[in-house]
Backbone atoms as SQL, in Angstrom:
CREATE TABLE atoms (id INTEGER PRIMARY KEY, chain TEXT, resi INTEGER, resn TEXT, atom TEXT, x REAL, y REAL, z REAL);
INSERT INTO atoms VALUES
  (1, 'A', 1, 'MET', 'N', 12.670, 118.300, -56.522),
  (2, 'A', 1, 'MET', 'CA', 13.705, 117.663, -56.880),
  (3, 'A', 1, 'MET', 'C', 14.639, 117.872, -57.931),
  (4, 'A', 2, 'SER', 'N', 15.308, 117.347, -58.288),
  (5, 'A', 2, 'SER', 'CA', 16.309, 118.290, -59.342),
  (6, 'A', 2, 'SER', 'C', 15.511, 118.098, -61.169),
  (7, 'A', 3, 'GLY', 'N', 16.336, 118.564, -61.915),
  (8, 'A', 3, 'GLY', 'CA', 15.744, 118.545, -63.027),
  (9, 'A', 3, 'GLY', 'C', 16.166, 116.603, -63.886),
  (10, 'A', 4, 'GLU', 'N', 17.843, 116.148, -63.101),
  (11, 'A', 4, 'GLU', 'CA', 18.157, 115.472, -63.999),
  (12, 'A', 4, 'GLU', 'C', 17.406, 114.119, -63.114),
  (13, 'A', 5, 'GLY', 'N', 16.784, 114.841, -61.865),
  (14, 'A', 5, 'GLY', 'CA', 16.434, 113.410, -61.894),
  (15, 'A', 5, 'GLY', 'C', 14.697, 113.031, -62.333),
  (16, 'A', 6, 'PHE', 'N', 13.857, 114.148, -62.664),
  (17, 'A', 6, 'PHE', 'CA', 12.583, 114.342, -63.205),
  (18, 'A', 6, 'PHE', 'C', 13.385, 113.789, -64.634),
  (19, 'A', 7, 'ASP', 'N', 13.997, 114.571, -65.105),
  (20, 'A', 7, 'ASP', 'CA', 14.359, 113.409, -66.533),
  (21, 'A', 7, 'ASP', 'C', 14.327, 111.863, -66.298),
  (22, 'A', 8, 'ARG', 'N', 15.133, 111.676, -65.137),
  (23, 'A', 8, 'ARG', 'CA', 15.656, 109.971, -65.085),
  (24, 'A', 8, 'ARG', 'C', 14.290, 108.969, -65.289),
  (25, 'A', 9, 'VAL', 'N', 13.446, 109.678, -64.574),
  (26, 'A', 9, 'VAL', 'CA', 11.554, 109.250, -63.968),
  (27, 'A', 9, 'VAL', 'C', 10.919, 109.350, -65.219),
  (28, 'A', 10, 'GLY', 'N', 11.078, 109.923, -66.005),
  (29, 'A', 10, 'GLY', 'CA', 10.835, 110.385, -67.181),
  (30, 'A', 10, 'GLY', 'C', 11.316, 109.428, -68.147),
  (31, 'A', 11, 'ALA', 'N', 12.182, 109.186, -68.101),
  (32, 'A', 11, 'ALA', 'CA', 13.248, 108.538, -69.210),
  (33, 'A', 11, 'ALA', 'C', 12.413, 107.056, -68.945),
  (34, 'A', 12, 'VAL', 'N', 12.635, 106.696, -67.684),
  (35, 'A', 12, 'VAL', 'CA', 11.556, 105.407, -67.066),
  (36, 'A', 12, 'VAL', 'C', 10.414, 105.294, -67.900),
  (37, 'A', 13, 'ASN', 'N', 9.617, 106.034, -67.710),
  (38, 'A', 13, 'ASN', 'CA', 8.303, 105.782, -67.268),
  (39, 'A', 13, 'ASN', 'C', 7.606, 105.969, -68.471),
  (40, 'A', 14, 'PHE', 'N', 8.315, 107.043, -69.263),
  (41, 'A', 14, 'PHE', 'CA', 8.309, 107.353, -70.788),
  (42, 'A', 14, 'PHE', 'C', 8.747, 106.915, -71.771),
  (43, 'A', 15, 'LYS', 'N', 9.353, 107.151, -71.574),
  (44, 'A', 15, 'LYS', 'CA', 11.037, 106.209, -72.588),
  (45, 'A', 15, 'LYS', 'C', 10.435, 104.487, -73.079),
  (46, 'A', 16, 'GLY', 'N', 10.243, 104.088, -71.475),
  (47, 'A', 16, 'GLY', 'CA', 10.239, 102.947, -71.232),
  (48, 'A', 16, 'GLY', 'C', 9.640, 101.841, -71.706),
  (49, 'A', 17, 'VAL', 'N', 8.024, 102.584, -71.565),
  (50, 'A', 17, 'VAL', 'CA', 6.806, 102.391, -72.919),
  (51, 'A', 17, 'VAL', 'C', 7.302, 102.042, -73.969),
  (52, 'A', 18, 'PHE', 'N', 7.680, 103.765, -74.733),
  (53, 'A', 18, 'PHE', 'CA', 7.695, 104.036, -76.011),
  (54, 'A', 18, 'PHE', 'C', 8.711, 102.453, -76.811),
  (55, 'A', 19, 'LEU', 'N', 9.754, 102.156, -75.629),
  (56, 'A', 19, 'LEU', 'CA', 11.238, 101.300, -76.549),
  (57, 'A', 19, 'LEU', 'C', 10.426, 99.533, -76.046),
  (58, 'A', 20, 'GLY', 'N', 9.575, 100.140, -75.058),
  (59, 'A', 20, 'GLY', 'CA', 9.063, 98.357, -75.068),
  (60, 'A', 20, 'GLY', 'C', 8.253, 98.051, -76.004),
  (61, 'A', 21, 'MET', 'N', 7.449, 99.031, -76.672),
  (62, 'A', 21, 'MET', 'CA', 6.660, 98.744, -77.948),
  (63, 'A', 21, 'MET', 'C', 7.018, 98.164, -79.703),
  (64, 'A', 22, 'LYS', 'N', 7.609, 99.598, -78.862),
  (65, 'A', 22, 'LYS', 'CA', 8.517, 99.557, -80.157),
  (66, 'A', 22, 'LYS', 'C', 9.401, 98.069, -81.229),
  (67, 'A', 23, 'ASN', 'N', 10.056, 97.740, -79.528),
  (68, 'A', 23, 'ASN', 'CA', 10.285, 96.442, -79.804),
  (69, 'A', 23, 'ASN', 'C', 9.364, 95.404, -79.827),
  (70, 'A', 24, 'VAL', 'N', 8.544, 95.061, -79.346),
  (71, 'A', 24, 'VAL', 'CA', 7.301, 94.209, -79.205),
  (72, 'A', 24, 'VAL', 'C', 6.782, 93.762, -80.605),
  (73, 'A', 25, 'LEU', 'N', 6.338, 95.032, -81.235),
  (74, 'A', 25, 'LEU', 'CA', 5.687, 95.257, -82.667),
  (75, 'A', 25, 'LEU', 'C', 6.771, 94.381, -83.288),
  (76, 'A', 26, 'LYS', 'N', 7.695, 94.518, -83.101),
  (77, 'A', 26, 'LYS', 'CA', 8.435, 93.727, -84.891),
  (78, 'A', 26, 'LYS', 'C', 7.927, 92.176, -84.551),
  (79, 'A', 27, 'VAL', 'N', 8.067, 91.775, -82.834),
  (80, 'A', 27, 'VAL', 'CA', 7.809, 89.829, -82.405),
  (81, 'A', 27, 'VAL', 'C', 6.500, 89.916, -83.292),
  (82, 'A', 28, 'MET', 'N', 5.548, 91.044, -82.658),
  (83, 'A', 28, 'MET', 'CA', 4.008, 90.768, -82.839),
  (84, 'A', 28, 'MET', 'C', 3.796, 90.658, -84.890),
  (85, 'A', 29, 'GLU', 'N', 4.361, 91.321, -85.220),
  (86, 'A', 29, 'GLU', 'CA', 4.166, 91.051, -87.007),
  (87, 'A', 29, 'GLU', 'C', 5.161, 90.001, -87.019),
  (88, 'A', 30, 'GLU', 'N', 6.111, 89.826, -87.083),
  (89, 'A', 30, 'GLU', 'CA', 6.533, 88.276, -87.158),
  (90, 'A', 30, 'GLU', 'C', 5.674, 87.159, -87.088),
  (91, 'A', 31, 'GLN', 'N', 4.583, 86.849, -86.062),
  (92, 'A', 31, 'GLN', 'CA', 4.004, 85.870, -85.773),
  (93, 'A', 31, 'GLN', 'C', 2.947, 86.146, -86.186),
  (94, 'A', 32, 'GLY', 'N', 2.191, 87.452, -86.509),
  (95, 'A', 32, 'GLY', 'CA', 1.216, 87.521, -86.860),
  (96, 'A', 32, 'GLY', 'C', -0.119, 87.848, -86.225),
  (97, 'A', 33, 'TRP', 'N', 0.418, 88.196, -85.150),
  (98, 'A', 33, 'TRP', 'CA', -0.394, 88.954, -84.398),
  (99, 'A', 33, 'TRP', 'C', 0.587, 89.190, -82.778),
  (100, 'A', 34, 'GLY', 'N', -1.005, 89.666, -81.542),
  (101, 'A', 34, 'GLY', 'CA', -0.046, 90.205, -80.239),
  (102, 'A', 34, 'GLY', 'C', -1.443, 90.795, -79.922),
  (103, 'A', 35, 'THR', 'N', -1.494, 91.093, -78.811),
  (104, 'A', 35, 'THR', 'CA', -1.695, 92.298, -78.088),
  (105, 'A', 35, 'THR', 'C', -0.836, 93.213, -77.310),
  (106, 'A', 36, 'ILE', 'N', -1.266, 94.561, -76.711),
  (107, 'A', 36, 'ILE', 'CA', -0.156, 95.196, -75.872),
  (108, 'A', 36, 'ILE', 'C', -0.724, 95.465, -74.729),
  (109, 'A', 37, 'ASN', 'N', -0.906, 95.353, -73.519),
  (110, 'A', 37, 'ASN', 'CA', -1.522, 95.800, -72.614),
  (111, 'A', 37, 'ASN', 'C', -0.524, 96.889, -71.938),
  (112, 'A', 38, 'ASN', 'N', 0.297, 98.085, -71.733),
  (113, 'A', 38, 'ASN', 'CA', 0.160, 98.765, -71.217),
  (114, 'A', 38, 'ASN', 'C', -0.357, 99.555, -70.007),
  (115, 'A', 39, 'THR', 'N', -0.256, 99.775, -68.548),
  (116, 'A', 39, 'THR', 'CA', -0.863, 99.854, -67.428),
  (117, 'A', 39, 'THR', 'C', -0.314, 101.250, -67.073),
  (118, 'A', 40, 'ALA', 'N', -0.918, 101.410, -65.371),
  (119, 'A', 40, 'ALA', 'CA', -0.573, 103.262, -65.341),
  (120, 'A', 40, 'ALA', 'C', -0.578, 103.142, -63.732),
  (121, 'A', 41, 'SER', 'N', -0.115, 103.980, -63.364),
  (122, 'A', 41, 'SER', 'CA', -0.151, 103.967, -61.151),
  (123, 'A', 41, 'SER', 'C', -1.526, 104.394, -61.607),
  (124, 'A', 42, 'THR', 'N', -1.702, 104.005, -60.154),
  (125, 'A', 42, 'THR', 'CA', -3.946, 105.220, -59.480),
  (126, 'A', 42, 'THR', 'C', -3.216, 106.611, -59.411),
  (127, 'A', 43, 'LEU', 'N', -1.477, 106.881, -59.476),
  (128, 'A', 43, 'LEU', 'CA', -1.550, 108.284, -58.900),
  (129, 'A', 43, 'LEU', 'C', -1.625, 109.461, -59.649),
  (130, 'A', 44, 'GLY', 'N', -1.784, 108.516, -60.655),
  (131, 'A', 44, 'GLY', 'CA', -2.528, 109.359, -62.523),
  (132, 'A', 44, 'GLY', 'C', -3.734, 110.264, -61.431),
  (133, 'A', 45, 'LEU', 'N', -4.457, 109.835, -61.021),
  (134, 'A', 45, 'LEU', 'CA', -5.622, 109.667, -60.840),
  (135, 'A', 45, 'LEU', 'C', -5.880, 110.555, -59.357),
  (136, 'A', 46, 'LYS', 'N', -5.112, 109.891, -58.753),
  (137, 'A', 46, 'LYS', 'CA', -5.574, 110.850, -57.123),
  (138, 'A', 46, 'LYS', 'C', -3.737, 111.011, -56.685),
  (139, 'A', 47, 'PRO', 'N', -3.169, 112.421, -56.739),
  (140, 'A', 47, 'PRO', 'CA', -1.890, 112.166, -56.606),
  (141, 'A', 47, 'PRO', 'C', -1.546, 112.589, -55.059),
  (142, 'A', 48, 'GLU', 'N', -0.477, 112.251, -54.889),
  (143, 'A', 48, 'GLU', 'CA', 0.135, 112.044, -53.361),
  (144, 'A', 48, 'GLU', 'C', 1.553, 113.148, -53.414),
  (145, 'A', 49, 'HIS', 'N', 1.307, 113.987, -52.697),
  (146, 'A', 49, 'HIS', 'CA', 2.666, 115.080, -52.488),
  (147, 'A', 49, 'HIS', 'C', 3.638, 114.336, -52.368),
  (148, 'A', 50, 'SER', 'N', 4.255, 113.293, -51.868),
  (149, 'A', 50, 'SER', 'CA', 5.010, 111.834, -51.903),
  (150, 'A', 50, 'SER', 'C', 5.814, 111.512, -52.843),
  (151, 'A', 51, 'VAL', 'N', 4.969, 111.787, -53.747),
  (152, 'A', 51, 'VAL', 'CA', 6.104, 111.564, -55.184),
  (153, 'A', 51, 'VAL', 'C', 5.354, 112.633, -56.497),
  (154, 'A', 52, 'ALA', 'N', 6.000, 113.450, -55.859),
  (155, 'A', 52, 'ALA', 'CA', 5.707, 114.657, -56.997),
  (156, 'A', 52, 'ALA', 'C', 6.302, 114.080, -58.428),
  (157, 'A', 53, 'ALA', 'N', 7.168, 113.247, -58.719),
  (158, 'A', 53, 'ALA', 'CA', 7.330, 113.417, -60.195),
  (159, 'A', 53, 'ALA', 'C', 6.151, 112.483, -60.639);
C-alpha cells in the first residue's frame, strides 16, 4: 500500500469519526441530550493479511 493510500484510509477511518462527533455534539448541546456510539471492525482484534491498512 502506498503512503497516499494509507493517508486516504486514515482520513476516512479516523478523521471521519472525529468530524462526525464534532458536528453531532453541536446538535446534542442544542437539544440538551444525546449519545454517541462509535463502532469498530473486528479486524482490530483479529487482523487479516489482505487488509493491511
